[in-house]
Phi, psi and omega in degrees: 000135181292149183298322181296322179294317180297320179297318179298320180294314181295325179291336181278352181287148176284330179278148178280141179231133178221142181225154177220164177273187185295342180265002179087008179277130182294126181250343181204143175210120181281175186294324181297321180290323177300321179296327181289313186264353180072213185274345185270152167290156183235120181299325180298318181298316180296318181297319180294321178296318180295321177299320180294318178302323183276001176084011178282153185277123175231011183289138173056031175264152181249131182223149173268140177235132178260124181271188184294337179269008181064020174276140180268128176241132178267131179233150173246127191253160174213110185252151181208136176285146174260120184245152179272190184293331181264019179067020176277155181280120180260338182170198181217150180235133180233123176255126182239125178258128179284110181248021183300308181296320180298318179291323178298316178296317180297317180295319179298320178295318179297317179295319179296317179298320180295319179298313181293324178294318177297318179299316180294317182295325183266356183298138181278029174225160179279123177238129184216162174232131176235141179231122179052047178065014176253135179283106183271332180203145170206142181279174184299317181297318180296321178297316180293327178299325182275348177108010178264151177277331184220141179304330182298336181294334187238344177297133182100347178275157176300133180295336180292344177297338187252019177238129178305140184309321184289348182252355186295321180297319179298315181294317179299320180296316178296318180298316180296320179297318181293315182291320183284319186261357178054043180232158173261135179265164180293146176303151180215161180265134180209194180229149172249151179258117180282167179297332181273006177092349178281164179249156178235130175281128181224156166257118188253145176213145182206159179208168181270136177221172169259129181227115183054041175081006181231156176293139181209170177250122172265123183235155176225133178237124177256125180290116180243023181301311180297320179296319179297318179297316179296317179298319179295322177296316180298316179297318179298316180296325181290338185242008180225152178283128184293334183282317186250348185064017173278158172305145178266186184300316181300313182293319179300317180298319178297314180296321178294318178298317179299319180295319180299320180294323186283327187272165176267161181296338180273004176266136179246141170206161183235161173232154180248143166244117184243132179228135179288141183276131175054035184291334178299320179296322178295317178299316180295325183284313187266344190084161191290328180294320176288328173299322177297324178298320179294318179300316179296320179293322177299316180298321178294318180295322180296317181294328178287339181281341189237170177273177185293336181280346181279134179268125174244124183231147171257116189255346174197192187317295181234029182245134182234150172242142181228131179235099177294172180298167179295168180059051175250127180262180183297322181299314179297316182295323178295314181298316180294322178299315179295322178298318180293314180301319179294317181296318182290327186283350177293147186300146171254133178256109182241113181051044177081357181261132178273118182245141178246127182232137173242172182219157176241135185238138171240141184233132171235150186237139174271138002260358188295329183247022176149139178243005174235158181299315182300318181293316180297317180295315180299316182290326175295321178294321177298317179296324178295316178299323178297321177300317180297317181297326185263025171118349177068180176051045179203191178225156180220134172275141180293141167213163190299328180300328178295321178296319179296318178297320179295321179298317178298318181298315181296320177297322180293323177301316179293319180293326179300320181294333179274336189299317180298314182295326185263012176055045181271347179274151175215160179256134169251158182228136176246124183294149172241125191256133175284121185290338180280320184257347183057034179236170181295127177260319181189184180224155173254129179275127182230129184280145173228154183239115176269091184286137183296335181251322188262000180076209183286119183260132180291142176302330179299338180272318187257338180297314178302322179292320178295322179293318181294322183275346183090355181291347181300331180299317180291324178294315180300318180295320178298315180299316180300313181294316182292323180296318180292323175299319182291322176302315180298316180297314180298322179297321179290327182279312189258347176082013174212160183271139177248130178286128179241131178261132182239130179279138175245131174285166179298320181297319180290320183299325182266012172290139184297327187262019185300309183299318178297319180298312180301315181299316181294320181295317178297316181296317182296336179256007179054047183248143172286144182301334185293343180277356181245129176238124181260131181253131172232154180276161179298321181294325177296315181297325184273354181298315177217090190300318182294314180291322179298316180299317180298316181293317180296321178296319179294319178294321179297318178295330177292333180107002179283141176279150184232134183235139179259111185275157176056038184296137179099348181264347182267211181225157178058027184301308185292335182287332188243346185300329181287339184270345185258141182282067182267140177262326187222144169240140183250124179286128184295146184298336182296325178288323180292320182299324184258015189297331179253007181263332178210150183289336181295318179298318178300316182297320180295315181299314179300318182296317181296318179297314180296320178299315180299316179299317182296325181268006181057044177251152174280145180232136180229142177248133179250163179083026180283119183240343184230158177296324181299318178297316181297317181295319179300315183289322177296321180300324182261020170064038170287129188291314188229149179232146181214132178166180184294340177302326181261315178184142168283170173299130186228156178292167189300323183291332179279346181278340187301324176302322177298319182293317179298317179298320179297321180293322181293000000 
């Protein structure tokens, strides 16, 4: 082969080739080698050639070469002596392969692998590889999750050791599906079994990989124990009352719905709706934090009254729902109701104060009084309201008439709101007679409702509804304004002032602007305060004694007369009557009605009259229906009498004869 041809072949090679003679002088260098060393001679190349001449081993060694640009090139060498026919050394040949890029790629791969290994080792989730149910790899976090200090403690063990027995079949099925179908399944929640026997809640995910040349499962487990605990707390909070930890309305409704689904229509069971009586007053008296203590104590008493299968729920402020076990008849429900009423009525000791609380219960039964949770709850609540209306501290079974009564009540509430705007209210007046002169002393203003459909409605029907709804405040103000207007008219007609007594409800009496309102109404009608007498009941006065005293003193300073209605029917009367600026006390009609039926009523009436005289108070008796009653009261110096014996409540035009007679 010609030398030029050989040179062309060698120059076309990617590997560098360099040769020298027996004296180490370079005799040939192909283009690839020139590219490696650049324009400079390279001491390393000469040294490698000399080593080869001397028979030293330079095969498959890696060396750095610096070219003319000072760039480092890595080469892997293969050296060989050139021998003549007589086996003498003629020179040396060195082949150099540029492995710079290969080494760079290798280094990058090593660095990348190290980064990913570090990332896996430090990852805050469990990462593992299993092959044939053997744990081939697990990171530090995963080892600690299972309870090991070091991954080496558990690598090589069966992966099934760390799965609860009841879940192993599920995990095996998922593993087989992934390996057979070469698919990744959706993450799912499961549990791991720790070395100490405890379990860990995890969200698991896995996929198929090749690991050390074999099929394997790469898995990741995220510890969700804290999340599960947090979720359970949130769910618990969503379905339980925070004050008592009892089920709330939502949870009770769900449990009731489930029971209805489970039982047959021929199965009967009942539910209770229990509400504490007058609890708002207790809250106002003791303050809300102490009221909460009573609520918690009530919940404890309720749970002690029932068995573990009975559901006790707090569904609102002072309202509870109770669902005894299935197959409960009326007899059982009555006995349990009495047991609950007795338990609630026992004294509560709050900050050394003995408090008495009662409750009202309504009962509805499945399936006769409802086949859905909402209906049963609604009907139990209706029965509970009926208990409250009829005296409280008892229980009532639901029946359809209660629903009808509630419907009438709701219609009346709506009609009441329209009545003021449509001028449906009117005032009637009942005369009060002076026992010494037997003439008109004053009148009591009494509201009547001329309903557009139902005619004249008794106050006994609509006043309780107005008080419950709060509408009574607007009614009281209307009565006050109309009564003062009428006093002014009578003064213009007859030339003298007539004292008019106006009843105030508890809600109106405790309004902040009451004194201001009374003053403005009197001023607007140019009336002296002495012609107006405001009546409050004994129970109203005792509701908040300090606030009542303050209001009464302000009204007294204004010049308005004050009357204590229903005297003798309340409590602590004699203890407080001397402290309040009262002008008149009114003997309750119940004592007058029984005045000749028992000696006790006579004694009470005499005592009240004598008390009034001693305190220099005016005394009036209401409910006078017979001459005998009037004579008895006149004999014992009762100042004023009021009742049907003289006149029933009458409209303004029928009252004028009394006024004219009084003037005469």
